[in-house]
N, C-alpha and C positions, 0 to 999 in steps of 0.2 A: 618500735618493733615493726611498724608498717613499712617494711623494706623488702627488697628482692635479694635473695641469696642464691649461690650456686647449690649449696647443700645445707640442710638443717639436721643437726644431730641431737637425739634425745637420750639423756642418761650419760653419766660420767664414769661408767665402768671402764676398765682398762682397754677393752676392745674398742669402745667408742672413742676414748681419748687418743688412742694410737692412730685411728683413722682421721680424727680431727687434726692432729699434728701433721700427718703425712699429706693430707689433702690441702691444708693451709700452706705448707711448704711448696706444693705444686701450683700455688697461685689461685686456689679456689677461695671464694668468699664464703666463710663458714659462720653459721650461727649455732651455738651449742647451748642447749637448755637442759636443766635438771630440776625436777620438782623438789629435790632435797636441798638442804642448805650446806651440804658438804660434798666433797669429791669422792668418787670411788664406787657409788652405788652399792651393789651386793658385795663388792670386793674392797670395801672400805676398811680402814683400821680405826678401832673405836677405843675410848677410854673405859674405865671400869664402870662408871655410872651408866654409860650408854649400854654396856653389856647387860647390866641389871634391868635397865628399862626395856631392853629387847627381849630378854629371856626370863625375867623374874617380875614382870608387871610393875616395873618402877620401884621395886624394893631397894632400899639403900644398901650399898655394899658394906660389909663389916669392916671396921676400922683396922683390924689386924692384918688386912691385906695390903695396907700401905696407902700411899697418896694416889688419888685418882689420876692426876696428870702424868704419873710415871708409867701408865699403861697405854699401849697402842696395840690392841689385839686384832689380828686379822680375822675377819668374818669368813673368808675363804683362804685358808693358808696354802701357800705354794712357795717352792724354791725355784731359783733360776739355775739352769745348767750353763756353764761358761761357753759352750759351743752352740747353744740353741738359737733359733731365729730371733727371739725377742732381744737377745744381747746384740745381735747384728743390727737390729733396728735402733737400739739405744746408741750404739757407736756411730752408725751412719748419719743419724739425725742430730748427733751431739747432745741428746737428752741425757747421756751418761754424766755430763758435767754438773747436772743438777742433783746428782745422787751420790751417796757413799755406800759402798758394799762391804760386807764382812763374809768371810768364808764360813761355811757350815762345817763343823768339826769332824763329823763322821757320817758315813752312810752304811747301813747295816741291813741284813736280811734275816728273816725268821725261818729256821729250818730245824725240824725235829725237836720242837719245844725249846730251842735255844736261839740266840741271835749271834750272827757272825758278821764281821766286816765284809762289805762287798769289795771284791778285788778292784783295784783302780786301773789295771791294764790287762790286756789279753795274756801277757806273760805271767802276771801275778795270778790271774784266774787259773792258769795251768798248774799252779802250786797250791791252790786252795782246796780244802776238804770238800767244798761245794761241788767240785768236779771229781768224779770217781777216778781211781787209778787207771782203770782200763779204758776210760773215756778220754784221757788227756791227749793221746795221740790224735784221736778223731777230732777233738775240740781244737787242737793246734791247726789241723788242716782247714777247719772251718774259718778260724781267725785269719789264717794266711790267705784264704779265698777272699775275705772281706778286705784285707789290706791291699790286695792287688787289684781290687775293683775300683775304677775311677769315679763311680757314682753316676755316670751318664750313660754308659753302655747298656743296651737293651739285653744283650746276652753276655754271659761271662762263664768261662770254663764249663760250657754245656748247660748252664742254667739260664732260663728265660726269666729275667728279673720282673717282668710284668705278666708273664703267662703262667709261670710256675708258682704254686703256693708255698708258704713257709713250711708247711708239712712236708712237701716234696724235698725241700732243701735239707731239712733235718734227716729225712730218710736217706738222701744222697750221701750225707756225711756220717750216717750211722750214730747220730746223737740220741741218747736215751732220754727218758722223761726227766731225770734230775738235771741233766745238762740243758735240755730244752727249757726247763723252768728257770734256770739261772740266766740263760740268754734272753728269753722272752720277757721275764718279769723283773729281774735285777738290773739288766742292762738296757733292754728296749723299753722297759717300763710300761708294758701293756697291762691293762686292768683285768683282762679275762683271756680265755683261750680262743676267742673268735679270730684273733690275728692269724692263726695258723691256716685258716681257709682263705686268707686274702693274699694278693700278690707279694712275692718275697721282697720287692724293692723297699716297701715301707719299713719292715723290721730291720733289714740290712742297713738302711740309712740311719735308723735310730741307734743301732749298736755301734756304728762307726761314730756317730755324734757323741755317744757316751764315752767311747774309748778315747776320742780326741780331747774331750773335755777333761777326762780323768788324767790323761797324759799332761795336759797343760797345768792342771792342778798340782800334780807331783813335781813338775818343773819349778813351780812357785813355792814348793814346800808345804802344800796343803794335802789333807788326807781324804778329801771328797771333791767331786766335780761341781758341787753346788755352792751358790752364793746367795746372799739375801741383803736387801737394802736396809740400812739402819733406819730406825723409826717407823718400820712397818711398810707393808705393801701399798698402803694408801698413798705413799709418795710417788708411786709409779704413774698412776693416772694424772696426778697433779703436775708431774714433770712434763708429760706430753701436752697438758693444757697450757703450760707456760710456753712451750714451743709453738703451739697454735696461736697464742696471743702475740708472740713476737712477729708472726706473719699475718697480723691483723684479724685473727679469729676473734669473734665476740662470744663471751660466756655470760650466761644468765642463770645463777643458782636461785633456789627457793622460788622458782617460777612454775606455776601450775600449767599443765597442758590440758586445755579444755576440749580440744578437738583436733584430730588429724583430718584436714580438709581434703576431699577428693572431688574431682569433676564428675559429670554424668557417666563417663566411661569407667569410673573407678580409679582413675589415675591421680596420684598425689599432686596437690597444688600448693599446700601450705599448712601452717600450724597456727591454731587460734589460742590465745591466752589473754584473759582479762579484757575481752572485747576488741583486741587488736589481732591482726593476722600477719604473720611473716610468710612470705611466699618463696618458693624455691622449686627447682626441677626435681630434686631428689631428697629423700629423708632416710636417715640411718638411725636405728634405735635399738635398745635392749627389749627383750620380750615383754616386760611389764607395761610398755606403752602400746602394745599391739596384742592384747589378750585374745582377740578374735581371729588372729592370723598365725597362731602358733599351736603346736601339739606337744604333749608330754611324751618324752622318750624314756626317761628313767626317774628314779628318786634317789637323792644323795643323802646319806646320813653323815652328819658332822658333829663331833663332840669336842668342845674346847675345855681344857682342864688346867686349873692352876695348881702347881706343885710347889713344894718347899725344898725339893732336892732334884738333881738330875735323874733321868730315867736310869734305873738300876742296870748295871753291867755295861753302861755306855761311858759313865764318868766324864761326860762332855757337856760343855755349855750349850751345844746345839747338835742336833742329830736328825737323821731320817732313818726310819725302819720300815722295810717293806715286808708285809706278810702275804706271800703268794697264796692264791686261792686253794691250791692243792694241799697246803700245809694246815689249813683251817677247815677243810671240808666245805668250802663255799664255791660259788661260781665266779666271784670277783675278789681281787686283791684288797687288802686293807692297808692304808698308808698311815703311818704315825710320824709326826714332826714334833720337834721340841726346840724352843728358843729361850733366851734368858736376857738378863740385863746387859750382856755383852752386845746384843743387837739393839739395845735401847728400846725394848718393848715392854719391860716390866721392871719393878724395883729390884735392887740387889737382894739375893736370898730367895727369890722366887723364879719359877720356870713356867712357861706356857706351852703345854703340849696339845696337839690336835690330832684327832683320829677321823679319817674319812673313808667311805666306801659307798658302793651302790647298794641300795636296799633291795633285798631279795624276798622279803615277806611283808605282811601287814602287821606283824607282831611288834613286840617291844624292841625298839632300835638298839637299846643297850645290849640286848642278847646277841644281836648280829655283830657287834663290835667288841664282844667280851674278850676275845683273844688280845685285842689291842689294849683294852683297859687294864688287863692283867699285867702287861709289861710295865706299866707306869709306876707301880708302887703306890704309896699313900697319896690320895688325891684330896686337896683342900676344897676345891669347888669344881663342879662339872656342869657344863651347859650343853644340852643335846638338842639338835634340830634335825628335821627331815624336810628337804625342799625338793620341788620338782625341777627336772631338767627339761628345758624347752628348746625346740628348734622351729624355724619358720616352715610354713606349709608350702610356700612358693619361693622362687629364687629372687623375686623382686624386679626382674627385668621388664615385666609388662606394666606394672603399676608404679614403678620407681620407689617402692617401699622396701628397704633393705634391713632385715632384722638379724641381729646377732644371735648366737647360741648361748645358752646358759653355761656357767662354769661347771666343769665336771669334777669327778672325785679324785683325779690325778693330783700329785703333789708337785707338778712342774708345769711350765707355761707353753709347752710345744703345741698343745691343742688350741690354746688361745691364739697363737701366732698363725696356725693353720686357718682358723676362722677369719683372721684379719686378711690373710692373702686371698681367701675365697671371696670375701665381701668386696675387697678392692677389685678383683677381677670382674665381678658382676657389675660393680658400680661404674668402672672406667672402661671395661672391655679389653683390658690389657693386664699382663702379669705385673706384679709388684717388683720393681727393680730398685734395689737400694743403692743410691748414689747421691753424693753431695752436690748441691747446686752452688754457684758462685757466692751467693749471699750467705749461705751456710758456712763456706770457707772463711768469709770475712768475719762473720760472727764468732767463729771458733778462734780465729787469730786474735780478735779483740778480747775475748774472754781469757786467753792465755797470756796476754800482755800485762 
């Protein structure tokens, strides 16, 4: 371990493994360390025994739940949208060849105590009861505005994409609260109403991404824009770890980090473990390795539930349900996801549903997610946790310590990709450009032959 590296990475969460793979492909000498003996960190996929060890003090799971090895339960459940940034990284790096995906059967939204299918395209939205009759013409104008925007212009049809807020865009097109809720929460997938005070570009870009993903899904005969890797999300960081290893990245699991070593000026110089020190110019790590350099921004409630039947009124082997904050009297949306043996994460006859949201009180977390629990029907087992969301207090450019953000309560990966891009820009001083290198082309050709 007494060697010199370009970068040392601590933790094998998805963010860290993505950067490990990307930097290794770019020719960086990478050392990747994790104190755990498994990949994934906080976003690992665990078996039933590990679930009971984590949430029930090591209690043995009941035999009626089936075989332990048939479970691969995500600690932080998320789906991938076919048009989002993570998919582009998977394709451009050829990591996609290590994975097999299945479509999520349906995407739904909670409205007026009922659940409805989320329209897959702007045209379908205009026929949905989620958009009022007198709003359809105004909504059509808004969608046409987005379809004609190239995504790069600073101004479009009198709207400043970076100077005008989303509130102003809604006002410009005369969209009422119901339509705003549909656009902002069902399509743009914002957790709360704060997006309305931010520049319009963010939300418009998200709506276009959703619409393009949904259109692609419909072309493939799918009913939702979401996909999911078979055998759990834990395969994602492992796939990027394989990519890093192909490009000579070194991985050390079950390796304690005794000290992050800094010089007299406070600049990072290396990592000490077991009396040995690995040196590097930069270090990247998840917040658990830098507890004195992060702050708490939120708390996330997550409930993992084992069911014996699909979520009522979905009749699907997999589903996402969004409960917009206005529908439940909260400040933040609640996300519900459901998977089954079709995704190879539990035995046949069982379903794993997850509920996540931002905690708004110090009270019973079950009360905050009660609306989501009510949708699930009979629950065989429920595991509830509340965890802090951390962010770094500095950007790392002065001390060469670059810390990732915790995973939020959203049910998709776009915020994770945003963090990867932000970290990459701070680490390298340039924007992340997704392009294959000659060696990657050779490897892809060899894998296909």
